[in-house]
PDB file of the backbone (N, CA, C, O) and the ligand in Angstrom, with CONECT records:
HET     ZN  A 101       1
ATOM      1  N   MET A   1     -40.979 -24.122  29.839  1.00  0.00           N
ATOM      2  CA  MET A   1     -40.661 -23.174  28.799  1.00  0.00           C
ATOM      3  C   MET A   1     -39.216 -22.696  28.984  1.00  0.00           C
ATOM      4  O   MET A   1     -38.810 -22.299  30.076  1.00  0.00           O
ATOM      5  N   ARG A   2     -38.479 -22.744  27.922  1.00  0.00           N
ATOM      6  CA  ARG A   2     -37.081 -22.247  28.105  1.00  0.00           C
ATOM      7  C   ARG A   2     -37.113 -20.730  27.767  1.00  0.00           C
ATOM      8  O   ARG A   2     -37.926 -20.213  27.000  1.00  0.00           O
ATOM      9  N   SER A   3     -36.181 -20.120  28.400  1.00  0.00           N
ATOM     10  CA  SER A   3     -36.149 -18.610  28.222  1.00  0.00           C
ATOM     11  C   SER A   3     -35.580 -18.268  26.848  1.00  0.00           C
ATOM     12  O   SER A   3     -34.702 -18.943  26.311  1.00  0.00           O
ATOM     13  N   GLN A   4     -36.086 -17.270  26.357  1.00  0.00           N
ATOM     14  CA  GLN A   4     -35.649 -16.856  25.064  1.00  0.00           C
ATOM     15  C   GLN A   4     -34.332 -16.187  25.140  1.00  0.00           C
ATOM     16  O   GLN A   4     -34.134 -15.285  25.955  1.00  0.00           O
ATOM     17  N   GLY A   5     -33.371 -16.625  24.268  1.00  0.00           N
ATOM     18  CA  GLY A   5     -32.074 -16.143  24.348  1.00  0.00           C
ATOM     19  C   GLY A   5     -31.910 -14.905  23.452  1.00  0.00           C
ATOM     20  O   GLY A   5     -30.886 -14.222  23.465  1.00  0.00           O
ATOM     21  N   PHE A   6     -32.965 -14.655  22.680  1.00  0.00           N
ATOM     22  CA  PHE A   6     -32.918 -13.539  21.755  1.00  0.00           C
ATOM     23  C   PHE A   6     -33.063 -12.209  22.485  1.00  0.00           C
ATOM     24  O   PHE A   6     -34.016 -12.011  23.238  1.00  0.00           O
ATOM     25  N   LYS A   7     -32.176 -11.355  22.276  1.00  0.00           N
ATOM     26  CA  LYS A   7     -32.205  -9.998  22.833  1.00  0.00           C
ATOM     27  C   LYS A   7     -32.123  -9.011  21.700  1.00  0.00           C
ATOM     28  O   LYS A   7     -31.309  -9.085  20.779  1.00  0.00           O
ATOM     29  N   LYS A   8     -33.024  -8.095  21.848  1.00  0.00           N
ATOM     30  CA  LYS A   8     -33.022  -7.011  20.793  1.00  0.00           C
ATOM     31  C   LYS A   8     -31.784  -6.144  20.929  1.00  0.00           C
ATOM     32  O   LYS A   8     -31.447  -5.699  22.026  1.00  0.00           O
ATOM     33  N   LYS A   9     -31.131  -5.912  19.853  1.00  0.00           N
ATOM     34  CA  LYS A   9     -29.958  -5.124  19.892  1.00  0.00           C
ATOM     35  C   LYS A   9     -30.359  -3.642  20.159  1.00  0.00           C
ATOM     36  O   LYS A   9     -31.350  -3.126  19.642  1.00  0.00           O
ATOM     37  N   PRO A  10     -29.534  -3.015  20.983  1.00  0.00           N
ATOM     38  CA  PRO A  10     -29.816  -1.588  21.256  1.00  0.00           C
ATOM     39  C   PRO A  10     -29.594  -0.763  20.045  1.00  0.00           C
ATOM     40  O   PRO A  10     -28.729  -1.042  19.215  1.00  0.00           O
ATOM     41  N   ASP A  11     -30.400   0.272  19.955  1.00  0.00           N
ATOM     42  CA  ASP A  11     -30.394   1.140  18.738  1.00  0.00           C
ATOM     43  C   ASP A  11     -29.036   1.839  18.579  1.00  0.00           C
ATOM     44  O   ASP A  11     -28.525   2.080  17.485  1.00  0.00           O
ATOM     45  N   LYS A  12     -28.524   2.126  19.712  1.00  0.00           N
ATOM     46  CA  LYS A  12     -27.265   2.998  19.642  1.00  0.00           C
ATOM     47  C   LYS A  12     -26.082   2.043  19.554  1.00  0.00           C
ATOM     48  O   LYS A  12     -25.240   2.007  20.450  1.00  0.00           O
ATOM     49  N   MET A  13     -26.019   1.273  18.480  1.00  0.00           N
ATOM     50  CA  MET A  13     -24.858   0.495  18.192  1.00  0.00           C
ATOM     51  C   MET A  13     -23.811   1.398  17.591  1.00  0.00           C
ATOM     52  O   MET A  13     -24.141   2.411  16.974  1.00  0.00           O
ATOM     53  N   LYS A  14     -22.577   1.053  17.757  1.00  0.00           N
ATOM     54  CA  LYS A  14     -21.559   1.852  17.250  1.00  0.00           C
ATOM     55  C   LYS A  14     -21.391   1.618  15.730  1.00  0.00           C
ATOM     56  O   LYS A  14     -21.054   0.517  15.292  1.00  0.00           O
ATOM     57  N   LYS A  15     -21.625   2.638  14.977  1.00  0.00           N
ATOM     58  CA  LYS A  15     -21.519   2.426  13.551  1.00  0.00           C
ATOM     59  C   LYS A  15     -19.984   2.650  13.167  1.00  0.00           C
ATOM     60  O   LYS A  15     -19.311   3.553  13.664  1.00  0.00           O
ATOM     61  N   ARG A  16     -19.520   1.769  12.267  1.00  0.00           N
ATOM     62  CA  ARG A  16     -18.195   1.884  11.823  1.00  0.00           C
ATOM     63  C   ARG A  16     -17.976   3.110  10.952  1.00  0.00           C
ATOM     64  O   ARG A  16     -18.585   3.233   9.889  1.00  0.00           O
ATOM     65  N   LYS A  17     -17.138   3.990  11.379  1.00  0.00           N
ATOM     66  CA  LYS A  17     -16.915   5.129  10.538  1.00  0.00           C
ATOM     67  C   LYS A  17     -15.804   4.901   9.591  1.00  0.00           C
ATOM     68  O   LYS A  17     -14.759   4.349   9.936  1.00  0.00           O
ATOM     69  N   ARG A  18     -16.029   5.314   8.438  1.00  0.00           N
ATOM     70  CA  ARG A  18     -14.949   5.171   7.406  1.00  0.00           C
ATOM     71  C   ARG A  18     -13.891   6.185   7.738  1.00  0.00           C
ATOM     72  O   ARG A  18     -14.151   7.233   8.330  1.00  0.00           O
ATOM     73  N   ARG A  19     -12.739   5.854   7.354  1.00  0.00           N
ATOM     74  CA  ARG A  19     -11.562   6.787   7.659  1.00  0.00           C
ATOM     75  C   ARG A  19     -11.660   7.993   6.750  1.00  0.00           C
ATOM     76  O   ARG A  19     -11.237   8.021   5.594  1.00  0.00           O
ATOM     77  N   GLU A  20     -12.258   8.987   7.385  1.00  0.00           N
ATOM     78  CA  GLU A  20     -12.375  10.220   6.471  1.00  0.00           C
ATOM     79  C   GLU A  20     -11.388  11.273   6.904  1.00  0.00           C
ATOM     80  O   GLU A  20     -11.054  12.205   6.172  1.00  0.00           O
ATOM     81  N   ASN A  21     -10.907  11.071   8.207  1.00  0.00           N
ATOM     82  CA  ASN A  21     -10.021  12.132   8.712  1.00  0.00           C
ATOM     83  C   ASN A  21      -8.573  11.870   8.385  1.00  0.00           C
ATOM     84  O   ASN A  21      -7.688  12.482   8.982  1.00  0.00           O
ATOM     85  N   VAL A  22      -8.304  10.967   7.442  1.00  0.00           N
ATOM     86  CA  VAL A  22      -6.882  10.598   7.125  1.00  0.00           C
ATOM     87  C   VAL A  22      -6.314  11.857   6.365  1.00  0.00           C
ATOM     88  O   VAL A  22      -6.823  12.228   5.307  1.00  0.00           O
ATOM     89  N   THR A  23      -5.311  12.459   6.903  1.00  0.00           N
ATOM     90  CA  THR A  23      -4.750  13.609   6.246  1.00  0.00           C
ATOM     91  C   THR A  23      -3.952  13.110   5.117  1.00  0.00           C
ATOM     92  O   THR A  23      -3.124  12.211   5.266  1.00  0.00           O
ATOM     93  N   GLN A  24      -4.191  13.687   3.974  1.00  0.00           N
ATOM     94  CA  GLN A  24      -3.510  13.355   2.747  1.00  0.00           C
ATOM     95  C   GLN A  24      -2.162  14.086   2.703  1.00  0.00           C
ATOM     96  O   GLN A  24      -2.075  15.292   2.934  1.00  0.00           O
ATOM     97  N   GLN A  25      -1.107  13.301   2.397  1.00  0.00           N
ATOM     98  CA  GLN A  25       0.210  13.882   2.268  1.00  0.00           C
ATOM     99  C   GLN A  25       0.278  14.517   0.898  1.00  0.00           C
ATOM    100  O   GLN A  25      -0.227  13.993  -0.094  1.00  0.00           O
ATOM    101  N   ASN A  26       0.944  15.702   0.887  1.00  0.00           N
ATOM    102  CA  ASN A  26       0.907  16.456  -0.319  1.00  0.00           C
ATOM    103  C   ASN A  26       2.094  16.018  -1.175  1.00  0.00           C
ATOM    104  O   ASN A  26       2.210  16.464  -2.316  1.00  0.00           O
ATOM    105  N   GLN A  27       2.983  15.156  -0.660  1.00  0.00           N
ATOM    106  CA  GLN A  27       4.160  14.751  -1.427  1.00  0.00           C
ATOM    107  C   GLN A  27       4.316  13.186  -1.281  1.00  0.00           C
ATOM    108  O   GLN A  27       3.916  12.616  -0.266  1.00  0.00           O
ATOM    109  N   CYS A  28       4.848  12.581  -2.221  1.00  0.00           N
ATOM    110  CA  CYS A  28       5.051  11.162  -2.129  1.00  0.00           C
ATOM    111  C   CYS A  28       6.280  10.867  -1.343  1.00  0.00           C
ATOM    112  O   CYS A  28       7.073  11.763  -1.054  1.00  0.00           O
ATOM    113  N   ARG A  29       6.455   9.598  -0.983  1.00  0.00           N
ATOM    114  CA  ARG A  29       7.584   9.258  -0.085  1.00  0.00           C
ATOM    115  C   ARG A  29       8.974   9.506  -0.626  1.00  0.00           C
ATOM    116  O   ARG A  29       9.914   9.775   0.122  1.00  0.00           O
ATOM    117  N   PHE A  30       9.093   9.407  -2.009  1.00  0.00           N
ATOM    118  CA  PHE A  30      10.352   9.612  -2.554  1.00  0.00           C
ATOM    119  C   PHE A  30      10.652  11.106  -2.818  1.00  0.00           C
ATOM    120  O   PHE A  30      11.810  11.524  -2.823  1.00  0.00           O
ATOM    121  N   CYS A  31       9.617  11.875  -3.031  1.00  0.00           N
ATOM    122  CA  CYS A  31       9.830  13.312  -3.144  1.00  0.00           C
ATOM    123  C   CYS A  31      10.135  13.893  -1.793  1.00  0.00           C
ATOM    124  O   CYS A  31      10.893  14.857  -1.687  1.00  0.00           O
ATOM    125  N   ARG A  32       9.538  13.307  -0.721  1.00  0.00           N
ATOM    126  CA  ARG A  32       9.827  13.899   0.642  1.00  0.00           C
ATOM    127  C   ARG A  32      11.312  13.593   1.015  1.00  0.00           C
ATOM    128  O   ARG A  32      11.962  14.444   1.622  1.00  0.00           O
ATOM    129  N   SER A  33      11.834  12.449   0.680  1.00  0.00           N
ATOM    130  CA  SER A  33      13.139  12.129   1.031  1.00  0.00           C
ATOM    131  C   SER A  33      14.121  12.613  -0.083  1.00  0.00           C
ATOM    132  O   SER A  33      15.337  12.475   0.050  1.00  0.00           O
ATOM    133  N   LYS A  34      13.572  13.168  -1.153  1.00  0.00           N
ATOM    134  CA  LYS A  34      14.360  13.810  -2.206  1.00  0.00           C
ATOM    135  C   LYS A  34      15.297  12.889  -2.834  1.00  0.00           C
ATOM    136  O   LYS A  34      16.437  13.274  -3.092  1.00  0.00           O
ATOM    137  N   THR A  35      14.884  11.618  -3.121  1.00  0.00           N
ATOM    138  CA  THR A  35      15.676  10.692  -3.848  1.00  0.00           C
ATOM    139  C   THR A  35      15.461  10.882  -5.358  1.00  0.00           C
ATOM    140  O   THR A  35      14.324  10.869  -5.829  1.00  0.00           O
ATOM    141  N   GLU A  36      16.475  11.046  -6.058  1.00  0.00           N
ATOM    142  CA  GLU A  36      16.383  11.304  -7.515  1.00  0.00           C
ATOM    143  C   GLU A  36      16.441   9.938  -8.208  1.00  0.00           C
ATOM    144  O   GLU A  36      15.959   9.813  -9.334  1.00  0.00           O
ATOM    145  N   TYR A  37      16.999   8.942  -7.592  1.00  0.00           N
ATOM    146  CA  TYR A  37      17.194   7.681  -8.204  1.00  0.00           C
ATOM    147  C   TYR A  37      16.698   6.541  -7.298  1.00  0.00           C
ATOM    148  O   TYR A  37      17.232   6.357  -6.205  1.00  0.00           O
ATOM    149  N   VAL A  38      15.739   5.815  -7.711  1.00  0.00           N
ATOM    150  CA  VAL A  38      15.301   4.664  -6.888  1.00  0.00           C
ATOM    151  C   VAL A  38      16.113   3.451  -7.206  1.00  0.00           C
ATOM    152  O   VAL A  38      16.071   2.927  -8.319  1.00  0.00           O
ATOM    153  N   ASP A  39      16.879   2.992  -6.189  1.00  0.00           N
ATOM    154  CA  ASP A  39      17.837   1.947  -6.402  1.00  0.00           C
ATOM    155  C   ASP A  39      17.155   0.613  -6.507  1.00  0.00           C
ATOM    156  O   ASP A  39      16.265   0.324  -5.707  1.00  0.00           O
ATOM    157  N   TYR A  40      17.525  -0.203  -7.440  1.00  0.00           N
ATOM    158  CA  TYR A  40      16.927  -1.548  -7.462  1.00  0.00           C
ATOM    159  C   TYR A  40      17.392  -2.469  -6.405  1.00  0.00           C
ATOM    160  O   TYR A  40      16.780  -3.507  -6.155  1.00  0.00           O
ATOM    161  N   LYS A  41      18.499  -2.100  -5.760  1.00  0.00           N
ATOM    162  CA  LYS A  41      19.131  -3.023  -4.805  1.00  0.00           C
ATOM    163  C   LYS A  41      18.501  -2.981  -3.372  1.00  0.00           C
ATOM    164  O   LYS A  41      18.550  -3.939  -2.600  1.00  0.00           O
ATOM    165  N   ASP A  42      17.914  -1.802  -3.092  1.00  0.00           N
ATOM    166  CA  ASP A  42      17.291  -1.748  -1.715  1.00  0.00           C
ATOM    167  C   ASP A  42      15.842  -2.326  -1.810  1.00  0.00           C
ATOM    168  O   ASP A  42      14.873  -1.688  -2.222  1.00  0.00           O
ATOM    169  N   ILE A  43      15.825  -3.590  -1.382  1.00  0.00           N
ATOM    170  CA  ILE A  43      14.596  -4.352  -1.481  1.00  0.00           C
ATOM    171  C   ILE A  43      13.647  -3.992  -0.371  1.00  0.00           C
ATOM    172  O   ILE A  43      12.437  -4.164  -0.517  1.00  0.00           O
ATOM    173  N   ASP A  44      14.152  -3.504   0.722  1.00  0.00           N
ATOM    174  CA  ASP A  44      13.339  -3.046   1.813  1.00  0.00           C
ATOM    175  C   ASP A  44      12.351  -1.992   1.436  1.00  0.00           C
ATOM    176  O   ASP A  44      11.219  -1.965   1.918  1.00  0.00           O
ATOM    177  N   VAL A  45      12.804  -1.106   0.548  1.00  0.00           N
ATOM    178  CA  VAL A  45      11.992   0.024   0.087  1.00  0.00           C
ATOM    179  C   VAL A  45      11.008  -0.524  -0.945  1.00  0.00           C
ATOM    180  O   VAL A  45       9.806  -0.268  -0.864  1.00  0.00           O
ATOM    181  N   LEU A  46      11.537  -1.296  -1.936  1.00  0.00           N
ATOM    182  CA  LEU A  46      10.728  -1.836  -2.952  1.00  0.00           C
ATOM    183  C   LEU A  46       9.722  -2.864  -2.579  1.00  0.00           C
ATOM    184  O   LEU A  46       8.659  -2.992  -3.186  1.00  0.00           O
ATOM    185  N   GLY A  47      10.081  -3.599  -1.560  1.00  0.00           N
ATOM    186  CA  GLY A  47       9.206  -4.667  -1.041  1.00  0.00           C
ATOM    187  C   GLY A  47       7.917  -4.097  -0.450  1.00  0.00           C
ATOM    188  O   GLY A  47       6.878  -4.755  -0.497  1.00  0.00           O
ATOM    189  N   LYS A  48       7.968  -2.878   0.108  1.00  0.00           N
ATOM    190  CA  LYS A  48       6.752  -2.271   0.629  1.00  0.00           C
ATOM    191  C   LYS A  48       5.838  -1.832  -0.486  1.00  0.00           C
ATOM    192  O   LYS A  48       4.670  -1.550  -0.220  1.00  0.00           O
ATOM    193  N   LEU A  49       6.299  -1.755  -1.720  1.00  0.00           N
ATOM    194  CA  LEU A  49       5.473  -1.278  -2.832  1.00  0.00           C
ATOM    195  C   LEU A  49       4.920  -2.494  -3.585  1.00  0.00           C
ATOM    196  O   LEU A  49       4.343  -2.313  -4.658  1.00  0.00           O
ATOM    197  N   LEU A  50       5.062  -3.680  -3.095  1.00  0.00           N
ATOM    198  CA  LEU A  50       4.571  -4.903  -3.721  1.00  0.00           C
ATOM    199  C   LEU A  50       3.465  -5.611  -2.874  1.00  0.00           C
ATOM    200  O   LEU A  50       3.506  -5.534  -1.646  1.00  0.00           O
ATOM    201  N   THR A  51       2.574  -6.233  -3.452  1.00  0.00           N
ATOM    202  CA  THR A  51       1.708  -7.119  -2.790  1.00  0.00           C
ATOM    203  C   THR A  51       2.452  -8.411  -2.433  1.00  0.00           C
ATOM    204  O   THR A  51       3.595  -8.594  -2.852  1.00  0.00           O
ATOM    205  N   HIS A  52       1.834  -9.291  -1.682  1.00  0.00           N
ATOM    206  CA  HIS A  52       2.535 -10.535  -1.307  1.00  0.00           C
ATOM    207  C   HIS A  52       2.626 -11.453  -2.555  1.00  0.00           C
ATOM    208  O   HIS A  52       3.397 -12.413  -2.586  1.00  0.00           O
ATOM    209  N   ARG A  53       1.866 -11.145  -3.507  1.00  0.00           N
ATOM    210  CA  ARG A  53       1.991 -11.959  -4.764  1.00  0.00           C
ATOM    211  C   ARG A  53       3.025 -11.344  -5.685  1.00  0.00           C
ATOM    212  O   ARG A  53       3.343 -11.935  -6.717  1.00  0.00           O
ATOM    213  N   GLY A  54       3.564 -10.177  -5.350  1.00  0.00           N
ATOM    214  CA  GLY A  54       4.624  -9.658  -6.156  1.00  0.00           C
ATOM    215  C   GLY A  54       4.139  -8.552  -7.121  1.00  0.00           C
ATOM    216  O   GLY A  54       4.936  -8.060  -7.919  1.00  0.00           O
ATOM    217  N   LYS A  55       2.896  -8.164  -7.069  1.00  0.00           N
ATOM    218  CA  LYS A  55       2.411  -7.194  -7.982  1.00  0.00           C
ATOM    219  C   LYS A  55       2.721  -5.773  -7.383  1.00  0.00           C
ATOM    220  O   LYS A  55       2.705  -5.567  -6.170  1.00  0.00           O
ATOM    221  N   ILE A  56       3.002  -4.819  -8.310  1.00  0.00           N
ATOM    222  CA  ILE A  56       3.279  -3.499  -7.872  1.00  0.00           C
ATOM    223  C   ILE A  56       1.977  -2.787  -7.480  1.00  0.00           C
ATOM    224  O   ILE A  56       0.963  -2.872  -8.173  1.00  0.00           O
ATOM    225  N   PHE A  57       2.044  -2.080  -6.338  1.00  0.00           N
ATOM    226  CA  PHE A  57       0.882  -1.284  -5.934  1.00  0.00           C
ATOM    227  C   PHE A  57       0.580  -0.205  -6.882  1.00  0.00           C
ATOM    228  O   PHE A  57       1.490   0.308  -7.533  1.00  0.00           O
ATOM    229  N   SER A  58      -0.625   0.166  -6.998  1.00  0.00           N
ATOM    230  CA  SER A  58      -1.055   1.211  -7.891  1.00  0.00           C
ATOM    231  C   SER A  58      -0.595   2.573  -7.187  1.00  0.00           C
ATOM    232  O   SER A  58      -0.252   2.632  -6.006  1.00  0.00           O
ATOM    233  N   ARG A  59      -0.630   3.563  -7.986  1.00  0.00           N
ATOM    234  CA  ARG A  59      -0.201   4.924  -7.595  1.00  0.00           C
ATOM    235  C   ARG A  59      -1.088   5.408  -6.468  1.00  0.00           C
ATOM    236  O   ARG A  59      -0.657   6.042  -5.505  1.00  0.00           O
ATOM    237  N   LYS A  60      -2.318   5.080  -6.642  1.00  0.00           N
ATOM    238  CA  LYS A  60      -3.338   5.442  -5.627  1.00  0.00           C
ATOM    239  C   LYS A  60      -3.069   4.816  -4.264  1.00  0.00           C
ATOM    240  O   LYS A  60      -3.203   5.464  -3.226  1.00  0.00           O
ATOM    241  N   ARG A  61      -2.675   3.506  -4.291  1.00  0.00           N
ATOM    242  CA  ARG A  61      -2.409   2.778  -3.151  1.00  0.00           C
ATOM    243  C   ARG A  61      -1.128   3.182  -2.461  1.00  0.00           C
ATOM    244  O   ARG A  61      -1.055   3.347  -1.243  1.00  0.00           O
ATOM    245  N   SER A  62      -0.091   3.339  -3.325  1.00  0.00           N
ATOM    246  CA  SER A  62       1.250   3.552  -2.716  1.00  0.00           C
ATOM    247  C   SER A  62       1.382   5.032  -2.405  1.00  0.00           C
ATOM    248  O   SER A  62       2.158   5.377  -1.515  1.00  0.00           O
ATOM    249  N   GLY A  63       0.655   5.952  -3.099  1.00  0.00           N
ATOM    250  CA  GLY A  63       0.743   7.342  -2.844  1.00  0.00           C
ATOM    251  C   GLY A  63       1.955   7.986  -3.593  1.00  0.00           C
ATOM    252  O   GLY A  63       2.365   9.096  -3.256  1.00  0.00           O
ATOM    253  N   ASN A  64       2.487   7.320  -4.550  1.00  0.00           N
ATOM    254  CA  ASN A  64       3.599   7.901  -5.258  1.00  0.00           C
ATOM    255  C   ASN A  64       3.120   8.905  -6.296  1.00  0.00           C
ATOM    256  O   ASN A  64       1.990   8.805  -6.776  1.00  0.00           O
ATOM    257  N   CYS A  65       3.945   9.848  -6.640  1.00  0.00           N
ATOM    258  CA  CYS A  65       3.550  10.683  -7.785  1.00  0.00           C
ATOM    259  C   CYS A  65       3.997   9.964  -9.032  1.00  0.00           C
ATOM    260  O   CYS A  65       4.669   8.933  -9.011  1.00  0.00           O
ATOM    261  N   ALA A  66       3.576  10.584 -10.125  1.00  0.00           N
ATOM    262  CA  ALA A  66       3.711   9.885 -11.455  1.00  0.00           C
ATOM    263  C   ALA A  66       5.165   9.610 -11.828  1.00  0.00           C
ATOM    264  O   ALA A  66       5.524   8.527 -12.289  1.00  0.00           O
ATOM    265  N   SER A  67       5.974  10.622 -11.611  1.00  0.00           N
ATOM    266  CA  SER A  67       7.376  10.323 -11.972  1.00  0.00           C
ATOM    267  C   SER A  67       8.118   9.395 -11.116  1.00  0.00           C
ATOM    268  O   SER A  67       9.010   8.671 -11.556  1.00  0.00           O
ATOM    269  N   CYS A  68       7.707   9.419  -9.764  1.00  0.00           N
ATOM    270  CA  CYS A  68       8.342   8.488  -8.877  1.00  0.00           C
ATOM    271  C   CYS A  68       7.788   7.061  -9.150  1.00  0.00           C
ATOM    272  O   CYS A  68       8.531   6.091  -8.995  1.00  0.00           O
ATOM    273  N   GLN A  69       6.564   6.919  -9.532  1.00  0.00           N
ATOM    274  CA  GLN A  69       6.013   5.654  -9.772  1.00  0.00           C
ATOM    275  C   GLN A  69       6.736   5.005 -11.003  1.00  0.00           C
ATOM    276  O   GLN A  69       6.931   3.791 -11.071  1.00  0.00           O
ATOM    277  N   ARG A  70       7.112   5.879 -11.951  1.00  0.00           N
ATOM    278  CA  ARG A  70       7.826   5.344 -13.104  1.00  0.00           C
ATOM    279  C   ARG A  70       9.193   4.887 -12.678  1.00  0.00           C
ATOM    280  O   ARG A  70       9.661   3.866 -13.183  1.00  0.00           O
ATOM    281  N   LYS A  71       9.879   5.592 -11.760  1.00  0.00           N
ATOM    282  CA  LYS A  71      11.158   5.167 -11.274  1.00  0.00           C
ATOM    283  C   LYS A  71      11.074   3.814 -10.511  1.00  0.00           C
ATOM    284  O   LYS A  71      11.891   2.902 -10.643  1.00  0.00           O
ATOM    285  N   VAL A  72      10.007   3.797  -9.709  1.00  0.00           N
ATOM    286  CA  VAL A  72       9.779   2.494  -8.969  1.00  0.00           C
ATOM    287  C   VAL A  72       9.564   1.355  -9.863  1.00  0.00           C
ATOM    288  O   VAL A  72      10.099   0.266  -9.654  1.00  0.00           O
ATOM    289  N   LYS A  73       8.745   1.599 -10.913  1.00  0.00           N
ATOM    290  CA  LYS A  73       8.489   0.490 -11.817  1.00  0.00           C
ATOM    291  C   LYS A  73       9.723   0.019 -12.525  1.00  0.00           C
ATOM    292  O   LYS A  73       9.891  -1.176 -12.771  1.00  0.00           O
ATOM    293  N   LEU A  74      10.593   0.951 -12.857  1.00  0.00           N
ATOM    294  CA  LEU A  74      11.869   0.565 -13.543  1.00  0.00           C
ATOM    295  C   LEU A  74      12.730  -0.213 -12.502  1.00  0.00           C
ATOM    296  O   LEU A  74      13.337  -1.230 -12.836  1.00  0.00           O
ATOM    297  N   ALA A  75      12.769   0.264 -11.289  1.00  0.00           N
ATOM    298  CA  ALA A  75      13.642  -0.321 -10.284  1.00  0.00           C
ATOM    299  C   ALA A  75      13.116  -1.758  -9.953  1.00  0.00           C
ATOM    300  O   ALA A  75      13.902  -2.697  -9.822  1.00  0.00           O
ATOM    301  N   ILE A  76      11.845  -1.890  -9.831  1.00  0.00           N
ATOM    302  CA  ILE A  76      11.283  -3.183  -9.537  1.00  0.00           C
ATOM    303  C   ILE A  76      11.571  -4.201 -10.672  1.00  0.00           C
ATOM    304  O   ILE A  76      11.927  -5.357 -10.443  1.00  0.00           O
ATOM    305  N   LYS A  77      11.396  -3.701 -11.874  1.00  0.00           N
ATOM    306  CA  LYS A  77      11.670  -4.594 -13.010  1.00  0.00           C
ATOM    307  C   LYS A  77      13.126  -5.009 -13.104  1.00  0.00           C
ATOM    308  O   LYS A  77      13.467  -6.117 -13.518  1.00  0.00           O
ATOM    309  N   ARG A  78      13.966  -4.070 -12.703  1.00  0.00           N
ATOM    310  CA  ARG A  78      15.406  -4.445 -12.710  1.00  0.00           C
ATOM    311  C   ARG A  78      15.665  -5.437 -11.590  1.00  0.00           C
ATOM    312  O   ARG A  78      16.411  -6.397 -11.783  1.00  0.00           O
ATOM    313  N   ALA A  79      15.085  -5.234 -10.459  1.00  0.00           N
ATOM    314  CA  ALA A  79      15.246  -6.163  -9.352  1.00  0.00           C
ATOM    315  C   ALA A  79      14.761  -7.504  -9.607  1.00  0.00           C
ATOM    316  O   ALA A  79      15.368  -8.492  -9.194  1.00  0.00           O
ATOM    317  N   ARG A  80      13.609  -7.576 -10.320  1.00  0.00           N
ATOM    318  CA  ARG A  80      13.121  -8.874 -10.714  1.00  0.00           C
ATOM    319  C   ARG A  80      14.090  -9.619 -11.709  1.00  0.00           C
ATOM    320  O   ARG A  80      14.310 -10.828 -11.630  1.00  0.00           O
ATOM    321  N   PHE A  81      14.623  -8.822 -12.611  1.00  0.00           N
ATOM    322  CA  PHE A  81      15.507  -9.435 -13.551  1.00  0.00           C
ATOM    323  C   PHE A  81      16.800  -9.979 -12.897  1.00  0.00           C
ATOM    324  O   PHE A  81      17.403 -10.941 -13.373  1.00  0.00           O
ATOM    325  N   MET A  82      17.202  -9.315 -11.777  1.00  0.00           N
ATOM    326  CA  MET A  82      18.415  -9.688 -11.085  1.00  0.00           C
ATOM    327  C   MET A  82      18.058 -10.780 -10.028  1.00  0.00           C
ATOM    328  O   MET A  82      18.952 -11.260  -9.330  1.00  0.00           O
ATOM    329  N   GLY A  83      16.739 -11.182  -9.901  1.00  0.00           N
ATOM    330  CA  GLY A  83      16.386 -12.161  -9.016  1.00  0.00           C
ATOM    331  C   GLY A  83      16.122 -11.730  -7.612  1.00  0.00           C
ATOM    332  O   GLY A  83      15.941 -12.581  -6.742  1.00  0.00           O
ATOM    333  N   LEU A  84      16.091 -10.461  -7.346  1.00  0.00           N
ATOM    334  CA  LEU A  84      15.822  -9.988  -6.022  1.00  0.00           C
ATOM    335  C   LEU A  84      14.352  -9.932  -5.540  1.00  0.00           C
ATOM    336  O   LEU A  84      14.033 -10.076  -4.360  1.00  0.00           O
ATOM    337  N   LEU A  85      13.525  -9.721  -6.508  1.00  0.00           N
ATOM    338  CA  LEU A  85      12.065  -9.661  -6.250  1.00  0.00           C
ATOM    339  C   LEU A  85      11.356 -10.738  -7.207  1.00  0.00           C
ATOM    340  O   LEU A  85      11.835 -11.102  -8.280  1.00  0.00           O
ATOM    341  N   PRO A  86      10.156 -11.192  -6.668  1.00  0.00           N
ATOM    342  CA  PRO A  86       9.498 -12.176  -7.544  1.00  0.00           C
ATOM    343  C   PRO A  86       8.747 -11.581  -8.629  1.00  0.00           C
ATOM    344  O   PRO A  86       8.284 -10.442  -8.561  1.00  0.00           O
ATOM    345  N   PHE A  87       8.617 -12.394  -9.690  1.00  0.00           N
ATOM    346  CA  PHE A  87       7.720 -12.026 -10.734  1.00  0.00           C
ATOM    347  C   PHE A  87       6.244 -12.392 -10.356  1.00  0.00           C
ATOM    348  O   PHE A  87       6.009 -13.234  -9.488  1.00  0.00           O
ATOM    349  N   THR A  88       5.356 -11.795 -10.970  1.00  0.00           N
ATOM    350  CA  THR A  88       3.938 -12.210 -10.785  1.00  0.00           C
ATOM    351  C   THR A  88       3.635 -13.375 -11.649  1.00  0.00           C
ATOM    352  O   THR A  88       3.953 -13.386 -12.838  1.00  0.00           O
ATOM    353  N   SER A  89       3.038 -14.331 -11.078  1.00  0.00           N
ATOM    354  CA  SER A  89       2.619 -15.485 -11.856  1.00  0.00           C
ATOM    355  C   SER A  89       1.662 -16.416 -11.024  1.00  0.00           C
ATOM    356  O   SER A  89       1.209 -17.444 -11.528  1.00  0.00           O
TER     357      SER A  89
HETATM  358 ZN    ZN A 101       7.356  11.600  -6.060  1.00  0.00          ZN2+
END
């Protein structure tokens, strides 16, 4: 008889906790740095707001406020037109 390899898992397994304790920032990243104009030329900033396929992150994902998201949208579209950022396709 071969020994049974099956072992019952202990009841006290560590349950994965969802990130509930994440402190929400009360201001978006552009409001904190007090930038009035999002430049289309700084790709380092705009590249963080894109997926690897080139889509713009939603406001919920990026944490931008509504007015800053509009500025980001305009800046990304300008950067795409200038060939700095990829289009989605
Ligand atoms: Zn903002």
